[in-house]
C-alpha positions, 0 to 999 in steps of 0.5 A: 193731260195727253202724254202718259209714261207707263213705267213697267208697261210691258208686263202683265198689268201694263199690257192691259193699261197700255191698250186702254190708254191707247183706246182713250187717245193718250200719247203713250210711252212705255219704259221697261227693262223686259225682265220676263220678255224677249221683245216688245211688239206693240205699236207704242213708243218704247224705251228699254231702261232700268228704273234705277237708271235716273239719267235715262229715266228723267227725260221721259218723266219730263215728257210725261203729264202723268206717270203710271208706275208699275215697275217692281219685283212682284211676289213674295218668293221672287222678292226674297231671291235678292232682297237688296235688288228688291228694295232698290227697285220696289222702294228706292226708285219710288223715293227718287220718283217722288223727289224728281217728278211733280206730275200726276202719279198712279202707283200700284201697291198691293193688298198684301200690306194688310197681312193676316187679319180676320175682319174686312179691311179698309184703307184706314185698317192697320197694315201688317206686311208679312213679306219683303214684297209687302214691306217694300210696297208699303214703304213706297206708298209713304214716299208718295203721301204728299204727291199728286198720287193715287195709290191702288192696293190691288187684290190678287189678280187673274185673267188675261190682260191683252194679246201680247204680254206674258200671262201669269200662271202663278196667281191663284185663279189662273193656277187652279184653272191650269191645274184643273185642265192639266191634272184633273185634280186640285189639292187644297191645303186649308182652304179657309184663307180669303183672297180679294180677287180682281181681273187685270183688265179692271185695274186698267179701267181704274187707272185710265179713269183717274189719269186726269182726276184730282183724287189722291191717296190710297184705294183698295181695288178688288171685285170680291173676297173669296175663300180658296176652297170656294174658288176651287169649287167655282173652277169645278163648275167649268171642269165638271170632272174635276176632283178636289182633294182637301187637306185640313191643315194650315197652308204655308202662305199665312196671308188671309185678308178680306178688303173693302173697295167701298172708298173707290166706289164712293170716290170715282165710281169704281165697278168691277166689270170682269167676273171670276168666271170670265177669267176662268173661261179665258184661261180655259180657252188658252189651255184647251186650244194649246195656245200656251206651248209649255204650261210648266215653263218657269217663264209664267211664274215670277219666282221660278223664272227669276230663280232659274235665270238669276245669274243671267239677269244679274249680269245683263238686265240688272247691271248696277247703275247709279240712281243719281 
């Protein structure tokens, strides 16, 4: 396999994957609608396109020996802004992919499909999606069940993936690091809820490892399970004057889950390379050296950006197309 199509490759996860594929001497093509971006500047074959535009997408699938499918509306709040659009992008397009492509597929799902559960969860544990985002990802998984596909249920991502792609500041490690710098204080509500955390570059490693393997099915990917309160204290190790305020009350986000990545370790030797401390230091460097001009810009939050630019996006980047 030489030709790899990265659908949604201009985004936060796609940037790291694209770089590692290039370093591994694959022929890479990125297909992306540039939802959050104004340009794509990497020296990579690029096609501007909507995943619902079947006529435009199909010839690029015919070119590809393998497809890494990242395209999605990501995050609970972002998905709720337009449920119909979310379903068409997150699940209906994957249904079309399953019907029209027989090559190797690497698909990104989410550990959010497990919902709120108190035990450590593996791939055979019951799912309990609590949001439209998790529901559409779980539905998309089902379409790929009988394909030559690996499905990665990702933990909560953090860190810097590459030099060009938009950094996300709506993810818990990244959020806490920025608040520590800007406000000198972190307010933690509840704090007992767990998240399985994973550096964005570790996703890329797992993807590229499996472009040419015969492994199929669902795999959890996470480095470690961390309580939000413990994470706040870990951030303070990097900002010694940080004040942590704790409110002993349930947090509005009801997701609480711990996952095991043992299946991935046993099957293809998955090993997280990049630590939480490394991710904190990456973000700390960006904010301390003023490399992000406006830390409060909605551009760095999926929900905030889509909400602010909703009418513009509906009229321009997400014009109705026939997925036929």
